[in-house]
DRENMAR-81501 format. One line per 5 residues: number of its first residue (from 1); their letters; for each residue x, y, z of C-alpha. Coordinates in steps of 0.02 Angstrom, whole numbers. Layout:
BEGIN
NUM) a) X/Y/Z; ...
end
This chain:
BEGIN
1) mfgqa) 9034/9477/1516; 9115/9361/1633; 9292/9306/1646; 9396/9160/1660; 9344/9091/1852
6) fqsme) 9328/8927/1906; 9429/8852/1775; 9524/8698/1830; 9690/8692/1828; 9660/8545/1713
11) hgyln) 9605/8679/1578; 9768/8756/1577; 9705/8906/1668; 9756/8986/1843; 9647/9136/1861
16) rrdfl) 9519/9267/1793; 9530/9418/1882; 9699/9425/2005; 9691/9626/1986; 9729/9649/2167
21) klsgi) 9889/9543/2159; 9960/9464/2328; 10083/9594/2312; 9987/9739/2309; 9922/9696/2495
26) lglgl) 10005/9811/2581; 10085/9776/2761; 10044/9585/2780; 10183/9497/2711; 10038/9368/2641
31) atspi) 10123/9168/2626; 10122/9156/2433; 10197/8987/2349; 10217/8905/2181; 10058/8879/2072
36) gvasa) 9990/8699/2151; 10066/8701/2308; 9985/8746/2467; 10098/8865/2577; 10068/8926/2761
41) eavkf) 10141/9051/2878; 10120/9075/3075; 10204/9223/3146; 10174/9320/3307; 10104/9473/3266
46) dktly) 10087/9575/3413; 10082/9553/3606; 9903/9474/3584; 9890/9399/3403; 9969/9269/3274
51) kvsks) 9954/9294/3113; 9917/9123/3024; 9909/9155/2833; 9888/9004/2708; 9876/9004/2514
56) qigmg) 9799/8870/2398; 9734/8833/2225; 9534/8847/2250; 9402/8915/2117; 9542/8937/1992
61) tivsm) 9646/9044/2065; 9767/9067/2229; 9656/9097/2376; 9741/9175/2513; 9672/9186/2706
66) tvldp) 9776/9289/2832; 9686/9256/3014; 9746/9359/3182; 9697/9275/3326; 9767/9270/3506
71) srdha) 9758/9053/3463; 9890/8990/3326; 9799/8828/3321; 9632/8893/3328; 9671/9010/3173
76) eeaia) 9726/8865/3071; 9566/8755/3125; 9458/8905/3059; 9567/8930/2905; 9551/8741/2877
81) lafqe) 9352/8733/2885; 9344/8886/2788; 9453/8807/2644; 9329/8639/2659; 9199/8777/2629
86) igrlt) 9263/8833/2464; 9290/8661/2418; 9115/8625/2456; 9041/8774/2364; 9144/8765/2219
91) kqmsr) 9078/8588/2174; 8912/8634/2160; 8959/8815/2050; 9096/8770/1923; 9041/8758/1745
96) ydpdt) 9204/8667/1692; 9165/8510/1809; 9052/8385/1729; 8983/8348/1888; 8936/8489/1975
101) plahl) 8737/8546/1985; 8762/8697/1860; 8868/8579/1736; 8716/8460/1755; 8583/8625/1722
106) nryqv) 8695/8672/1544; 8684/8508/1491; 8498/8474/1523; 8425/8644/1538; 8339/8606/1690
111) leeap) 8394/8546/1862; 8276/8494/1996; 8297/8489/2179; 8413/8629/2173; 8578/8649/2295
116) pellf) 8509/8809/2405; 8645/8908/2374; 8664/8885/2179; 8470/8942/2163; 8525/9097/2294
121) vikks) 8659/9153/2178; 8571/9138/2012; 8406/9234/2109; 8534/9371/2153; 8613/9346/1974
126) myyhq) 8436/9397/1912; 8435/9562/2045; 8587/9612/1962; 8520/9596/1784; 8356/9695/1825
131) isdgf) 8452/9841/1910; 8582/9841/1745; 8455/9846/1618; 8513/9684/1571; 8725/9733/1566
136) fditv) 8737/9582/1706; 8695/9431/1608; 8727/9246/1671; 8683/9185/1497; 8822/9261/1405
141) kplld) 8921/9082/1417; 8885/9029/1241; 8972/9179/1177; 9121/9155/1298; 9134/8999/1242
146) afaqs) 9133/9033/1041; 9275/9165/1103; 9395/9035/1210; 9361/8894/1066; 9447/9025/936
151) rkgpk) 9619/9004/1051; 9623/8811/1028; 9689/8826/864; 9858/8829/775; 9778/9006/719
156) tvlpn) 9659/9101/813; 9489/9125/714; 9368/9239/806; 9172/9215/781; 9108/9325/644
161) kekia) 8953/9447/648; 8834/9304/593; 8895/9193/738; 8894/9337/872; 8716/9385/793
166) qllgl) 8646/9179/826; 8751/9164/996; 8658/9328/1047; 8495/9234/1026; 8530/9130/1172
171) vdanq) 8563/9276/1281; 8425/9341/1414; 8428/9305/1583; 8230/9335/1592; 8228/9180/1504
176) iflse) 8299/9083/1664; 8133/8997/1771; 8154/8973/1949; 8043/8873/2064; 8052/8839/2233
181) knitf) 8194/8709/2206; 8207/8695/2028; 8283/8784/1892; 8219/8784/1690; 8292/8874/1543
186) mrdgm) 8147/8920/1433; 8250/8948/1272; 8344/8796/1205; 8536/8806/1195; 8566/8933/1337
191) eitld) 8694/8918/1462; 8746/9005/1615; 8922/9047/1690; 8921/9117/1854; 9089/9180/1858
196) giakg) 9045/9345/1887; 8947/9330/2037; 9024/9163/2133; 9189/9186/2176; 9119/9344/2268
201) fivdk) 8991/9226/2353; 9106/9080/2402; 9227/9215/2470; 9075/9290/2590; 9031/9112/2648
206) aaekl) 9223/9090/2676; 9214/9231/2806; 9045/9169/2865; 9146/9000/2927; 9291/9104/3005
211) reqgi) 9158/9221/3098; 9076/9060/3176; 9236/9002/3237; 9245/9164/3331; 9380/9240/3219
216) qhall) 9372/9428/3242; 9528/9495/3110; 9535/9404/2952; 9572/9454/2761; 9511/9310/2618
221) naggd) 9601/9350/2449; 9530/9253/2293; 9615/9308/2143; 9569/9484/2180; 9390/9450/2277
226) irtig) 9441/9526/2438; 9323/9524/2605; 9378/9569/2781; 9343/9527/2939; 9371/9662/3068
231) dkgnn) 9521/9779/3064; 9710/9717/3098; 9678/9771/3262; 9706/9908/3371; 9588/10021/3261
236) rpwki) 9702/9998/3103; 9606/9941/2947; 9655/9815/2803; 9747/9915/2646; 9730/9863/2492
241) aiedp) 9813/9927/2322; 9724/9934/2162; 9821/9842/2020; 9896/9950/1906; 9834/9923/1739
246) lkkrn) 9993/9944/1644; 10074/9827/1753; 10208/9944/1805; 10157/9977/2003; 10094/10117/1979
251) ypdtv) 9932/10088/2085; 9794/10200/2039; 9752/10212/2227; 9755/10120/2394; 9596/10086/2493
256) pltns) 9568/10042/2677; 9457/9907/2730; 9353/9854/2883; 9224/9728/2863; 9185/9762/2698
261) siats) 9252/9698/2516; 9329/9767/2375; 9345/9683/2178; 9416/9738/2015; 9374/9698/1847
266) gsyev) 9498/9738/1725; 9532/9702/1534; 9721/9674/1533; 9725/9486/1594; 9642/9376/1453
271) ffdqe) 9627/9416/1281; 9550/9313/1133; 9639/9410/984; 9827/9470/964; 9766/9645/938
276) kvfhh) 9678/9646/1127; 9514/9700/1079; 9438/9547/1137; 9446/9503/1291; 9358/9396/1426
281) iinpk) 9235/9524/1486; 9090/9546/1358; 8944/9657/1326; 8790/9546/1323; 8699/9706/1232
286) tglsp) 8818/9673/1075; 8936/9513/1102; 9093/9628/1098; 9216/9668/1245; 9188/9839/1303
291) linas) 9345/9965/1253; 9299/10108/1362; 9394/10063/1532; 9539/9975/1583; 9493/9927/1753
296) vsvka) 9321/9962/1881; 9352/9922/2048; 9196/9922/2179; 9197/9918/2356; 9023/9849/2449
301) stame) 8987/9752/2587; 9007/9593/2523; 9124/9513/2411; 8972/9444/2299; 8920/9617/2264
306) adals) 9070/9697/2228; 9109/9551/2108; 8946/9580/2000; 8964/9750/2014; 9125/9782/1960
311) ttffv) 9097/9678/1823; 8937/9751/1767; 9020/9929/1782; 9154/9887/1673; 9037/9856/1531
316) lsptr) 8945/10020/1548; 9017/10189/1524; 9104/10272/1646; 8955/10416/1645; 8804/10278/1686
321) amrli) 8906/10180/1783; 8933/10328/1905; 8751/10373/1889; 8734/10177/1948; 8856/10173/2082
326) nalph) 8803/10327/2169; 8628/10277/2192; 8676/10124/2272; 8700/10102/2454; 8857/10051/2536
331) cegli) 8947/10040/2375; 9086/10148/2299; 9161/10147/2150; 9344/10187/2047; 9358/10180/1867
336) vtrnl) 9523/10193/1775; 9496/10230/1592; 9583/10168/1432; 9677/10319/1451; 9707/10323/1621
341) nkiks) 9597/10444/1679; 9541/10414/1879; 9342/10445/1889; 9286/10401/2086; 9112/10382/2172
346) kgwqg) 9054/10508/2268; 9095/10396/2439; 9262/10330/2366; 9394/10348/2508; 9578/10312/2450
351) tats) 9735/10386/2485; 9778/10443/2307; 9781/10637/2289; 9725/10648/2108
end
């Protein structure tokens, strides 16, 4: 179900879901840099604010922050603290670093004295599992690993039906037992991935760190998981362009953001086969990749919620996804189907006319 977030650079990957590209953020002029090289920009934004932007690798993707503040030095100090928070939390939740608590849990099936942030994210994952009737499931990792392994040899050999059926026996988030401080898997061989929720959570925590420093205007973008603080000043919202699934810059829509978040899930970034039938989003009910939708964007109060729901709705049919998103408070959605039809929730507010 989940993609390739948190893949470290030594594993040869950069991003999972860079569907809201830095170039698609309108009116910002965000600093960008070659992969692996941090960059920074500080310019006078208007008569009262400096715009300070910084981009660097984090969570297996490009993380960019833009802060508007009367003091350039203050903005730079706040950004540095926010990046420190991203680093701290990534060291808890990356499944690719063998020394993280999450990796320990997957290796030994139990984690005692789990970090409170990790417990929180897993509890929230269980909530999204419940409201989606099981279509959001963090125990899908064995399936993702099997498909990823198929690409490593000279010839791609995808898991057959029998292998998929066997691995589906390990997929059931209801078999995760949580106590006050401990996490236990109730089924041998289970493993979890937080790729579909942790990046959004970490973006939210970085935004909290900026707020603690008194920042009132900011935009954070972690490979397409976007969170805004306030606006761009003078009641001007941040404007975000939704990536074109065909990569031809025909953006499906542009949305204004003020004190809110957006995330997009799509099938056009990571494929496991040459025919592009098996991609990085997997239906936990079937073990296969859903092929109805090209992308799903969700606007929500937090990046964590937008992250989890965009992945969930990608797996569902458009009708079922819209029924659920219209029932959730403070959430809006845009679905672009494989034949490029656009389906909007009742509350979706973009600038596109169709």
